[in-house]
N, C-alpha and C positions, 0 to 999 in steps of 0.2 A: 503496499499500500502506501501513495507517496502523500505526502502532506508538502503544504507552503514549507516555503521556511520561515515562517514568521509563527508559525506550532509546532515549529516539531521541538523547540526547546521544551514546551509544555506537555508533551507528548513524552518525550528522556526521564524528565520529572518527576511525571506519574503523573499530572495535575489534567493531563486529556486522556478518557479512556472511553471515548463513546466519537466517530465519526458517522455521520450520514454523506448517505452519497446515493446520487442518480445514476443509476444504472440499471441497465436493460437485466442483465441477468449477475450473481455475484461474480467479485474478480477476486475473493480469498475466499477459505474454508475456515472452517470452525479447529481449533487446534493447528492450524497453518503458521508458522512463524516468517517474517517479514522487518526485512532491514530498515532502520532506521537511523543514519548516520552509523556512529560506533556498536549501537546494540542495535538490539531487534524487538520486533513486538509479538505478542501472541494473539490471535483471535480467538474470544473468549465466547461469542456467541452472535449470531447475525436473528435481524426480526425484519420484517418486512411491515411498514408504518406505512403511514399518510403523513405530509409532511404539518396538516392542522393538527396532530396529533402527539406532536413533539412536546416534551414536556420541557419547562423552566429548569429542572436538574439537567436535562439529557442538554439544553442548549450551553449550562454554563459547563460541562461535563466537555463539552466539544471545543472550549477555549474560545466560542463567540461570546461578544459583551447581549445581544438578545438574537433573539428569532429575526429579525428582517436582516442584521447581518449573519448568519447562517441561509438565511435562502439566497441572500446576493453572493456567499462562497459555493454555496453547493448547484448555485444555476448557471454558473460555466460551463455545463455540461447541453444545458436547456433550460428552457421557464419552468417556474414551479409553481404550482396553485397546492392550497391546500388539501386538493384531494389528490395530488402528485404523491404515486407510493415510491418512495425511497428506503435501500437499506441501511438498517442501524446495526453497525460496525462496533462491538466492546470487544475491549483489550486491557493486554497490561503489558508491562514493559518486562524484558527478560535481558539477563547479563549473564 
């Protein structure tokens, strides 16, 4: 999984533990390990959710200050409405 440069430090510090992705199909698997800098993350779960159901806690856990910021970041892959299906990926750092 790739993260924007401004998010990588938070991912590696364990502050960011959720990523919401606009994918047609999952590009990671549960238990899979993926490099982030010199470390790795391991995927704990992948769930399909609508954008409108994203919780405030998940917004914070994704490293975004608010829902609109999350929508803008995820929208690089296409427009996101409240009923748009996203992949909610939870993960932790492995060293």
